[in-house]
ZAMARGU-4260 file (C-alpha; in steps of 0.2 Angstrom, whole numbers, plus 5000, padded with zeros to 4 digits):
<rodrens>
0) 5000/5000/5000 | 5006/5018/4997 | 4999/5034/5005 | 5003/5051/4996 | 5003/5065/5009
5) 5000/5084/5002 | 5010/5089/5017 | 5018/5078/5032 | 5027/5081/5048 | 5043/5071/5047
10) 5055/5070/5063 | 5068/5080/5052 | 5066/5094/5045 | 5048/5096/5051 | 5034/5098/5037
15) 5038/5093/5020 | 5027/5093/5004 | 5022/5079/4992 | 5028/5064/5004 | 5025/5047/4997
20) 5025/5033/5011 | 5027/5016/5006 | 5018/5002/5018 | 5021/4982/5020 | 5013/4973/5032
25) 5007/4986/5042 | 5025/4995/5044 | 5032/5009/5035 | 5045/5003/5023 | 5050/5021/5014
30) 5046/5039/5016 | 5050/5050/5000 | 5047/5068/5000 | 5044/5079/4985 | 5037/5064/4975
35) 5024/5066/4962 | 5008/5055/4967 | 5007/5039/4959 | 4991/5033/4953 | 4989/5019/4963
40) 4992/5029/4979 | 4979/5033/4992 | 4979/5053/4992 | 4980/5061/5009 | 4975/5079/5008
45) 4981/5092/5021 | 4993/5089/5036 | 4998/5071/5039 | 5005/5067/5056 | 5009/5051/5064
50) 4996/5042/5074 | 4992/5049/5090 | 4995/5040/5106 | 4983/5042/5120 | 4994/5038/5136
55) 4981/5037/5149 | 4963/5031/5148 | 4949/5025/5159 | 4938/5019/5145 | 4922/5017/5156
60) 4924/5035/5162 | 4917/5041/5146 | 4900/5037/5153 | 4902/5050/5166 | 4903/5064/5152
65) 4891/5078/5155 | 4883/5069/5171 | 4895/5077/5184 | 4894/5097/5184 | 4876/5101/5192
70) 4883/5101/5211 | 4902/5107/5209 | 4910/5096/5221 | 4928/5090/5221 | 4939/5076/5214
75) 4933/5065/5229 | 4914/5068/5226 | 4916/5065/5208 | 4925/5049/5213 | 4908/5044/5222
80) 4899/5044/5205 | 4914/5034/5196 | 4913/5021/5208 | 4894/5020/5205 | 4897/5018/5187
85) 4911/5005/5189 | 4898/4994/5199 | 4886/4994/5183 | 4900/4986/5171 | 4901/4968/5166
90) 4912/4960/5151 | 4897/4963/5139 | 4891/4981/5143 | 4911/4986/5144 | 4914/4978/5127
95) 4899/4989/5119 | 4905/5004/5129 | 4924/5003/5126 | 4921/4999/5106 | 4913/5016/5105
100) 4926/5025/5116 | 4939/5018/5107 | 4930/5023/5089 | 4929/5039/5096 | 4948/5040/5099
105) 4951/5035/5083 | 4940/5048/5075 | 4952/5060/5084 | 4968/5053/5077 | 4971/5040/5091
110) 4980/5023/5085 | 4986/5018/5101 | 4980/5019/5118 | 4986/5016/5136 | 4971/5009/5145
115) 4973/5010/5164 | 4963/4995/5169 | 4957/4991/5187 | 4939/4984/5184 | 4944/4967/5186
120) 4932/4956/5193 | 4914/4955/5197 | 4905/4966/5209 | 4910/4961/5226 | 4926/4954/5220
125) 4922/4937/5215 | 4932/4933/5199 | 4925/4929/5182 | 4927/4911/5175 | 4940/4920/5164
130) 4950/4930/5177 | 4954/4943/5163 | 4937/4943/5155 | 4937/4962/5157 | 4953/4965/5149
135) 4948/4953/5135 | 4933/4964/5132 | 4945/4979/5129 | 4956/4969/5119 | 4941/4964/5107
140) 4935/4983/5108 | 4952/4988/5102 | 4952/4977/5088 | 4934/4981/5082 | 4940/5000/5083
145) 4956/4996/5073 | 4968/5003/5086 | 4980/4995/5098 | 4979/4994/5116 | 4993/4993/5131
150) 4983/4986/5144 | 4991/4993/5160 | 4984/4980/5171 | 4982/4988/5188 | 4987/4983/5205
155) 4974/4990/5218 | 4976/4983/5236 | 4970/4997/5248 | 4955/5009/5250 | 4969/5022/5255
160) 4984/5023/5265 | 4981/5012/5280 | 4962/5009/5275 | 4954/4994/5270 | 4945/4993/5253
165) 4928/4999/5252 | 4913/4988/5246 | 4914/4997/5228 | 4932/4994/5228 | 4933/4975/5231
170) 4932/4971/5212 | 4947/4981/5208 | 4958/4970/5219 | 4966/4954/5218 | 4970/4954/5237
175) 4989/4954/5236 | 5002/4957/5223 | 5006/4938/5220 | 4988/4935/5216 | 4988/4951/5205
180) 5005/4945/5196 | 4999/4928/5193 | 4982/4934/5183 | 4992/4946/5174 | 5004/4932/5169
185) 4991/4924/5158 | 4986/4939/5149 | 4993/4937/5132 | 5001/4949/5120 | 4997/4950/5102
190) 4996/4962/5087 | 4981/4972/5095 | 4986/4971/5114 | 5001/4973/5123 | 5002/4968/5141
195) 5008/4982/5154 | 5006/4985/5172 | 5001/4998/5184 | 5002/5004/5201 | 4986/5012/5204
200) 4993/5025/5217 | 5002/5026/5233 | 4985/5026/5241 | 4981/5010/5234 | 4997/5000/5236
205) 5004/5000/5252 | 5023/5004/5255 | 5028/4986/5261 | 5024/4979/5245 | 5029/4991/5232
210) 5046/4984/5230 | 5039/4966/5226 | 5026/4973/5214 | 5041/4981/5204 | 5050/4965/5204
215) 5035/4956/5197 | 5034/4966/5183 | 5053/4970/5179 | 5051/4974/5160 | 5038/4982/5150
220) 5028/4998/5154 | 5024/5003/5171 | 5013/5017/5174 | 5006/5025/5190 | 4994/5039/5197
225) 5006/5052/5205 | 5001/5068/5215 | 4986/5070/5206 | 4979/5078/5223 | 4987/5088/5236
230) 4977/5076/5249 | 4987/5062/5242 | 5004/5071/5246 | 4998/5075/5264 | 4992/5058/5268
235) 5008/5051/5260 | 5019/5062/5270 | 5009/5060/5286 | 5010/5041/5285 | 5029/5038/5279
240) 5037/5055/5279 | 5039/5054/5262 | 5031/5062/5246 | 5023/5050/5233 | 5038/5052/5222
245) 5050/5050/5235 | 5041/5033/5240 | 5041/5027/5223 | 5060/5030/5221 | 5062/5020/5237
250) 5054/5006/5229 | 5064/5005/5213 | 5049/5010/5204 | 5056/5025/5194 | 5064/5021/5178
255) 5063/5024/5158 | 5049/5012/5157 | 5039/5021/5170 | 5026/5034/5166 | 5020/5045/5180
260) 5002/5051/5177 | 4996/5067/5182 | 5012/5073/5191 | 5004/5089/5197 | 5009/5093/5213
265) 5028/5090/5215 | 5042/5097/5226 | 5059/5102/5217 | 5065/5086/5223 | 5051/5075/5216
270) 5055/5084/5199 | 5073/5080/5199 | 5069/5061/5205 | 5058/5060/5191 | 5069/5067/5178
275) 5086/5059/5183 | 5078/5042/5182 | 5070/5046/5164 | 5053/5042/5171 | 5040/5050/5159
280) 5026/5062/5164 | 5010/5060/5156 | 4999/5075/5158 | 4980/5075/5155 | 4975/5093/5154
285) 4956/5093/5151 | 4953/5080/5165 | 4965/5091/5177 | 4956/5106/5172 | 4938/5097/5173
290) 4942/5090/5191 | 4950/5105/5197 | 4966/5095/5200 | 4979/5110/5196 | 4992/5114/5183
295) 5008/5103/5185 | 5025/5108/5181 | 5027/5102/5162 | 5041/5112/5158 | 5051/5109/5172
300) 5048/5091/5171 | 5053/5090/5152 | 5069/5099/5156 | 5074/5089/5171 | 5073/5074/5158
305) 5056/5067/5159 | 5048/5062/5142 | 5030/5072/5140 | 5015/5061/5134 | 4997/5065/5134
310) 4980/5057/5139 | 4962/5059/5140 | 4961/5050/5156 | 4942/5052/5160 | 4937/5057/5143
315) 4928/5074/5147 | 4936/5078/5130 | 4944/5065/5117 | 4954/5077/5107 | 4974/5075/5107
320) 4975/5091/5098 | 4966/5100/5112 | 4976/5091/5125 | 4992/5097/5118 | 4986/5115/5117
325) 4982/5114/5134 | 4999/5110/5139 | 5005/5126/5132 | 4992/5135/5138 | 4993/5129/5155
330) 5010/5135/5155 | 5005/5152/5149 | 4994/5154/5163 | 5005/5148/5176 | 5020/5158/5170
335) 5014/5173/5161 | 5025/5168/5146 | 5021/5162/5129 | 5030/5149/5119 | 5034/5137/5133
340) 5033/5123/5121 | 5037/5123/5103 | 5025/5115/5091 | 5039/5102/5088 | 5038/5097/5106
345) 5019/5097/5107 | 5019/5085/5090 | 5031/5074/5100 | 5021/5073/5115 | 5006/5068/5106
350) 5014/5055/5096 | 5024/5047/5111 | 5021/5029/5109 | 5037/5024/5117 | 5029/5024/5134
355) 5016/5012/5128 | 5029/4998/5124 | 5025/4997/5106 | 5040/4997/5093 | 5042/5011/5080
360) 5038/5009/5062 | 5019/5007/5062 | 5011/5015/5048 | 4999/5025/5059 | 4995/5041/5049
365) 4982/5056/5053 | 4976/5068/5041 | 4970/5085/5045 | 4962/5098/5034 | 4968/5114/5032
370) 4955/5122/5024 | 4942/5122/5037 | 4934/5137/5047 | 4947/5133/5061 | 4963/5130/5051
375) 4961/5140/5036 | 4976/5151/5033 | 4987/5143/5045 | 5005/5138/5043 | 5005/5118/5042
380) 5019/5117/5054 | 5007/5127/5066 | 4991/5118/5062 | 4990/5109/5080 | 4989/5126/5088
385) 4971/5128/5080 | 4966/5112/5073 | 4954/5101/5084 | 4947/5082/5082 | 4934/5089/5070
390) 4947/5093/5057 | 4954/5075/5057 | 4948/5068/5041 | 4957/5051/5039 | 4965/5039/5050
395) 4977/5025/5044 | 4981/5012/5059 | 4994/4998/5055 | 4992/5002/5037 | 4973/5000/5036
400) 4961/5015/5033 | 4950/5015/5049 | 4943/5033/5047 | 4938/5040/5030 | 4930/5057/5027
405) 4927/5059/5046 | 4918/5043/5047 | 4923/5027/5056 | 4922/5009/5049 | 4912/5003/5064
410) 4897/5015/5059 | 4889/5029/5069 | 4900/5032/5084 | 4888/5044/5092 | 4874/5033/5090
415) 4885/5019/5097 | 4891/5029/5112 | 4872/5034/5117 | 4866/5017/5116 | 4880/5010/5126
420) 4879/5025/5140 | 4861/5025/5141 | 4861/5005/5143 | 4872/5008/5158 | 4863/5021/5168
425) 4845/5014/5163
</rodrens>
C-alpha cells in the first residue's frame, strides 16, 4: 500500500510537501518527500501526522461525560459517581462501551491507547470464570475499533493509606501482589494488545509491597497515578515521611519504562527524581481542568529529563490536539510567558508511543484538513495550535484506513456511544 501526503510532519526537518509513504505488512518501509502522486497511491490531503498516542485512558469514565457538573463538588465527590458507574459494568456492557470509546478516539486520530485498567472482577470481588474477562473485552474493543491498546493492568490493594477496601473497590483488587501478578501473567500480548502494568497510586498499594510489585513486573511499561491531589501528598507524608515520588523512588519504581500520570503537585526534589531516572510524565490537561486538579510543572519536568506524553483520562474531551494545546496554555497561564513548548515538542508529546511499549515503525497516519473554518490560513507547521479533532478526516492504523471522510468503519460512533451509555445508566 502507498499513501501520498500533501504535507507531512517528518521528524526532521519538520513539514515537507508531496511525501510518498510506502507500507508493507502494516509497517512503513519508505518515506520519500517531493514525490509526485502515483496513480495507485491513496491521497491524503492537508497535513499528515503520525498516529496519536493516548497514553492514559479509563474507557468506562466516558459514560460520566456531561453528568457530573450539577453540584460542583471535588475530585473526591466525583469519585463517588465513578464508583457507582464501575459497579454497573460487566464484560458485555464494557465491550459495547469501550468499542464506541475507542472508535471515538480513532475519529480524533488516536491509533494507540494506554488503558489504565482496574475493573478486574465482578462486583464484590468474585473473579469471572475467565479472570481476565474484562481485559479481554478491552482487547476485542480495540480490535473492532482498529487501534492498538497497551493494557496497563492495575494493582489495587487498599482503599487508601492504612485503609481497607470499600465495598465498591473490592472488584478492583486481587488481594495481594502475588495474586495480581499470577492473573496478569496469563494475559497474552498480540498484534492488538500489549500487556503492561500499573500501580494505581500510593494510596492503593502499601509501601511494604511496592518493591515486590516492581520485581513482579521487571520489564515492559509500568504506569502510576502520581500526586494528582494535594490530599494524596499530605496523607503520604503523614504516614511515611515521604512524598509519593520519594516513596516510588525508594521502591525502585522510577525508570525509563515508568510513566507518572498527572504529576501535578510536585516538589523540586520530586521533579529531580523523576527527571534523573528518565521516568515519563503523562499530562491529561482536560481532565485535570475538569476535576480542578491544578496545573502541573510540565516545562520543568521535560527540562529535568522526563519525556512528556498526553492522555484523555476520564474523557471529558477526546481530542489530542486540544490536550497538546492545553499543555502550552497551562504553561502560559502559570508563568505569564508564551512559547513554553514549541510546536515540535507538542507534536512529540501527542505521538509519544514509546511509553506504551510498542516498537516504532507502524504505519499510523492522521490527516488533518487545512481548509476548515478553524485551520484555513494557518501554517501547516502550526496546525496543531488551531486544529481540533473535528478537522481529522482520515486515520490509518497499522497500514489500514479506519477513518475516512470523518467516518469510522464501525458506523455511527455517536449512536454507539449513546446506546452503550444509556444502557448503563438505565
